[in-house]
MIDO-514702 format. One record per residue (C-alpha): x, y, z. Coordinates in steps of 0.5 Angstrom, whole numbers, plus 2048, in hexadecimal, padded with zeros to 3 digits. Layout:
+-----+-----+-----+
:   u :   v :   w :
+-----+-----+-----+
:   X :   Y :   Z :
...
+-----+-----+-----+
This chain:
+-----+-----+-----+
:   u :   v :   w :
+-----+-----+-----+
: 794 : 958 : 74C :
: 798 : 953 : 74A :
: 798 : 94D : 74E :
: 791 : 950 : 751 :
: 78C : 94B : 755 :
: 792 : 946 : 757 :
: 794 : 946 : 75D :
: 79A : 942 : 75E :
: 7A0 : 93F : 75A :
: 7A4 : 93A : 75A :
: 7A9 : 937 : 756 :
: 7AD : 931 : 755 :
: 7B4 : 931 : 754 :
: 7BA : 92C : 753 :
: 7C0 : 92E : 751 :
: 7C1 : 926 : 74E :
: 7BC : 925 : 746 :
: 7B9 : 91D : 747 :
: 7B7 : 91D : 74E :
: 7B0 : 91F : 74D :
: 7AE : 926 : 74F :
: 7A8 : 925 : 74A :
: 7A4 : 920 : 74C :
: 7A7 : 921 : 753 :
: 7A3 : 928 : 751 :
: 79C : 925 : 74E :
: 79B : 920 : 755 :
: 79D : 926 : 75A :
: 798 : 92A : 755 :
: 792 : 924 : 755 :
: 794 : 923 : 75D :
: 792 : 92A : 75E :
: 78D : 92A : 75A :
: 78A : 925 : 75E :
: 789 : 927 : 764 :
: 785 : 92D : 761 :
: 78A : 932 : 75F :
: 789 : 935 : 758 :
: 791 : 934 : 754 :
: 794 : 936 : 74F :
: 79A : 934 : 74B :
: 79E : 938 : 746 :
: 7A4 : 934 : 742 :
: 7AB : 939 : 740 :
: 7AE : 933 : 73E :
: 7AE : 936 : 738 :
: 7B3 : 931 : 734 :
: 7B0 : 92C : 738 :
: 7A8 : 92C : 739 :
: 7A6 : 926 : 73D :
: 79F : 928 : 740 :
: 79A : 928 : 739 :
: 79D : 921 : 738 :
: 79D : 91F : 740 :
: 796 : 921 : 741 :
: 793 : 91E : 73A :
: 791 : 925 : 737 :
: 797 : 925 : 731 :
: 791 : 927 : 72D :
: 78F : 92C : 72F :
: 790 : 934 : 72E :
: 791 : 93B : 732 :
: 78B : 93F : 731 :
: 78B : 947 : 731 :
: 785 : 94B : 736 :
: 785 : 953 : 737 :
: 789 : 951 : 73E :
: 78F : 94D : 73B :
: 78F : 945 : 738 :
: 78C : 941 : 73C :
: 78F : 93A : 740 :
: 78D : 934 : 73D :
: 788 : 931 : 742 :
: 78A : 929 : 744 :
: 784 : 929 : 748 :
: 77E : 92C : 74B :
: 77D : 92E : 753 :
: 778 : 92A : 755 :
: 775 : 92A : 75C :
: 775 : 926 : 762 :
: 771 : 91E : 763 :
: 770 : 91A : 767 :
: 775 : 915 : 764 :
: 77A : 91A : 764 :
: 77C : 921 : 766 :
: 77C : 928 : 761 :
: 781 : 929 : 75C :
: 785 : 92E : 759 :
: 785 : 930 : 751 :
: 78C : 92F : 74D :
: 78E : 933 : 747 :
: 795 : 934 : 744 :
: 798 : 938 : 73F :
: 79F : 935 : 73C :
: 7A3 : 936 : 734 :
: 7A1 : 92F : 732 :
: 79A : 932 : 731 :
: 79C : 938 : 72C :
: 7A0 : 933 : 729 :
: 79E : 931 : 721 :
: 7A0 : 92A : 723 :
: 7A4 : 927 : 729 :
: 7AB : 926 : 725 :
: 7AB : 92D : 724 :
: 7B2 : 92F : 727 :
: 7B2 : 935 : 72A :
: 7B8 : 939 : 728 :
: 7B8 : 93E : 72C :
: 7BF : 943 : 72F :
: 7BE : 946 : 736 :
: 7BB : 94D : 735 :
: 7B4 : 94A : 730 :
: 7B4 : 944 : 737 :
: 7B4 : 949 : 73B :
: 7AE : 94D : 738 :
: 7A9 : 947 : 737 :
: 7AA : 947 : 73F :
: 7A9 : 94D : 740 :
: 7A3 : 94D : 73B :
: 7A0 : 946 : 73F :
: 7A2 : 94A : 746 :
: 79E : 950 : 743 :
: 799 : 94E : 73D :
: 795 : 947 : 741 :
: 78F : 947 : 744 :
: 78F : 943 : 74A :
: 788 : 946 : 74D :
: 786 : 943 : 755 :
: 78D : 93F : 756 :
: 78F : 93C : 75D :
: 797 : 93A : 75A :
: 79A : 93B : 754 :
: 7A0 : 936 : 753 :
: 7A6 : 937 : 74E :
: 7AA : 932 : 74B :
: 7B1 : 934 : 749 :
: 7B4 : 931 : 745 :
: 7BC : 92F : 748 :
: 7C1 : 933 : 74A :
: 7C2 : 93A : 74B :
: 7C2 : 93D : 745 :
: 7BD : 944 : 741 :
: 7B7 : 940 : 743 :
: 7B9 : 940 : 74A :
: 7BB : 946 : 74A :
: 7B6 : 94A : 746 :
: 7B1 : 946 : 74A :
: 7B4 : 949 : 751 :
: 7B4 : 94F : 74F :
: 7AD : 950 : 74C :
: 7AA : 94C : 754 :
: 7AE : 951 : 758 :
: 7AB : 957 : 755 :
: 7A4 : 954 : 753 :
: 7A3 : 94F : 75A :
: 7A5 : 951 : 761 :
: 7A9 : 94A : 766 :
: 7A5 : 94E : 76B :
: 79F : 94B : 76E :
: 79C : 953 : 772 :
: 79E : 956 : 76B :
: 79B : 952 : 768 :
: 795 : 952 : 76B :
: 795 : 959 : 76C :
: 796 : 95B : 765 :
: 793 : 956 : 761 :
: 799 : 954 : 75D :
: 79A : 94C : 75B :
: 79F : 949 : 761 :
: 7A5 : 946 : 75E :
: 7A5 : 940 : 765 :
: 7AB : 93D : 762 :
: 7AF : 937 : 75E :
: 7AF : 930 : 75E :
: 7B5 : 92D : 75D :
: 7B4 : 925 : 759 :
: 7BB : 921 : 75A :
: 7BC : 91A : 758 :
: 7C0 : 916 : 75D :
: 7C6 : 916 : 759 :
: 7CC : 91B : 75B :
: 7CD : 91E : 754 :
: 7C6 : 91F : 754 :
: 7C6 : 922 : 75C :
: 7CD : 926 : 759 :
: 7C9 : 92A : 754 :
: 7C3 : 92B : 759 :
: 7C8 : 92F : 75E :
: 7C9 : 934 : 759 :
: 7C2 : 934 : 758 :
: 7C1 : 935 : 75F :
: 7C6 : 93A : 75F :
: 7C2 : 93E : 759 :
: 7BC : 93F : 75D :
: 7C1 : 942 : 764 :
: 7C3 : 948 : 75F :
: 7BD : 948 : 75B :
: 7B8 : 949 : 763 :
: 7B4 : 943 : 760 :
: 7B2 : 940 : 767 :
: 7B4 : 938 : 766 :
: 7AE : 934 : 769 :
: 7B1 : 92D : 769 :
: 7B4 : 927 : 766 :
: 7B1 : 922 : 761 :
: 7B4 : 91B : 760 :
: 7B1 : 919 : 759 :
: 7B3 : 912 : 757 :
: 7B5 : 90F : 75D :
: 7B4 : 907 : 75D :
: 7AF : 902 : 758 :
: 7A8 : 903 : 75A :
: 7A6 : 8FC : 758 :
: 79F : 8FD : 754 :
: 79B : 8F8 : 758 :
: 79C : 8F9 : 75F :
: 7A0 : 900 : 75F :
: 7A6 : 8FC : 763 :
: 7AC : 900 : 762 :
: 7B2 : 8FE : 760 :
: 7B9 : 902 : 760 :
: 7BC : 900 : 75A :
: 7C0 : 905 : 75A :
: 7C3 : 90B : 75E :
: 7BE : 90D : 763 :
: 7BF : 913 : 769 :
: 7C3 : 919 : 763 :
: 7BE : 91D : 765 :
: 7BE : 91D : 76C :
: 7C4 : 91E : 76E :
: 7C5 : 923 : 769 :
: 7BF : 927 : 76C :
: 7C2 : 925 : 774 :
: 7C9 : 929 : 771 :
: 7C5 : 92E : 76F :
: 7BF : 92F : 774 :
: 7BA : 92F : 76E :
: 7B3 : 92A : 772 :
: 7B4 : 924 : 76E :
: 7AC : 922 : 76C :
: 7AF : 91B : 76A :
: 7AE : 916 : 764 :
: 7AB : 914 : 75E :
: 7AD : 90D : 75C :
: 7AD : 90B : 754 :
: 7A4 : 90A : 753 :
: 7A3 : 906 : 74D :
: 79D : 908 : 74E :
: 79B : 90E : 74D :
: 7A1 : 90E : 747 :
: 79B : 909 : 743 :
: 796 : 90F : 746 :
: 79A : 915 : 742 :
: 79D : 911 : 73D :
: 797 : 90B : 73B :
: 799 : 904 : 73D :
: 79E : 901 : 738 :
: 79C : 8FB : 735 :
: 79F : 8F5 : 734 :
: 7A3 : 8F2 : 72D :
: 7A7 : 8ED : 72C :
: 7A7 : 8EB : 733 :
: 7A0 : 8E9 : 733 :
: 79F : 8E2 : 734 :
: 79A : 8DF : 72F :
: 795 : 8DD : 735 :
: 794 : 8E4 : 737 :
: 793 : 8E6 : 72E :
: 78D : 8E1 : 72D :
: 78A : 8E3 : 735 :
: 78A : 8EA : 731 :
: 789 : 8E9 : 72A :
: 782 : 8E5 : 72D :
: 77C : 8E9 : 72C :
: 779 : 8ED : 732 :
: 777 : 8F3 : 735 :
: 77A : 8F8 : 734 :
: 77E : 8FC : 739 :
: 77B : 902 : 73B :
: 77F : 908 : 73B :
: 781 : 90B : 742 :
: 77E : 912 : 740 :
: 780 : 915 : 747 :
: 784 : 91B : 748 :
: 78C : 91A : 748 :
: 78B : 91D : 750 :
: 785 : 918 : 752 :
: 78B : 912 : 74E :
: 78F : 914 : 753 :
: 78D : 913 : 759 :
: 78D : 90C : 758 :
: 796 : 90D : 757 :
: 79B : 90A : 75C :
: 79D : 911 : 75B :
: 798 : 916 : 75D :
: 798 : 914 : 766 :
: 79E : 917 : 766 :
: 79E : 91D : 762 :
: 798 : 91E : 766 :
: 79C : 920 : 76B :
: 79F : 923 : 768 :
: 799 : 928 : 765 :
: 798 : 928 : 76E :
: 79F : 92A : 76E :
: 79F : 92F : 76B :
: 797 : 931 : 76C :
: 79A : 932 : 774 :
: 7A0 : 936 : 773 :
: 79B : 93C : 76E :
: 796 : 93B : 774 :
: 79A : 93C : 77A :
: 79E : 942 : 777 :
: 798 : 945 : 775 :
: 795 : 944 : 77C :
: 79B : 948 : 77F :
: 79B : 94D : 77A :
+-----+-----+-----+
């Protein structure tokens, strides 16, 4: 059965490109995992898949099982210990894992995109998964229409029906925007898309709202702030919160940038002096993420989603 084992489905949407949907999807997945939930990420941005790079697994390949494609594991579940609570597993699926080279262009017309999305939703063996987060491309075009049609067939937005029939629950969509009006105007269209396709809107996250100092975490509003909050109020949608630009998270997923010509001679001499080599940090991504400034914000977002699921499940 398609999506067998998946309990809740959350879409991450935005009508605008470049607002950070993939980074929000990953951080939300990591935060849910740290709440003890097993999480999957399905990347349906077919022409620009970002998840393989963000999780540091660009060279991973999809394997086949009798039940279908197996998603790529990012980290395994970990039991509760004296120093940390239980951690759920994280796995992901993306077209990026199927390309021969990460530089290959995906030049597909609508029907082929639609067929690929249907295959992702029907042929991936997720196993027991508490939350499946779906990272989407910008806009409201072929991918979104195919996704909405398939999800409304394979899942249900009603908590009681999901519990009785053992089908996945389409919990809803998180809308991602930046504060600028040029972004919020497009995200309004995405909210309208959700209304027309009967997909519940869970809330709005205002991404890139200010800049978090990498040393102390203090947030400075270098550009505008609050546009997403105003939009959410006008549309009657829950405003989940603001996320500033976090340099540490960028270094975590992209690697620390090395200084070049601007590096002074004293620093160069210190680096050239012999000494014990720096040991690589072999901890999983989720453990390193806990040390960043963004984690407390996404921990609250994750708790908001979990609280909503539990309250509606109890009411049903």
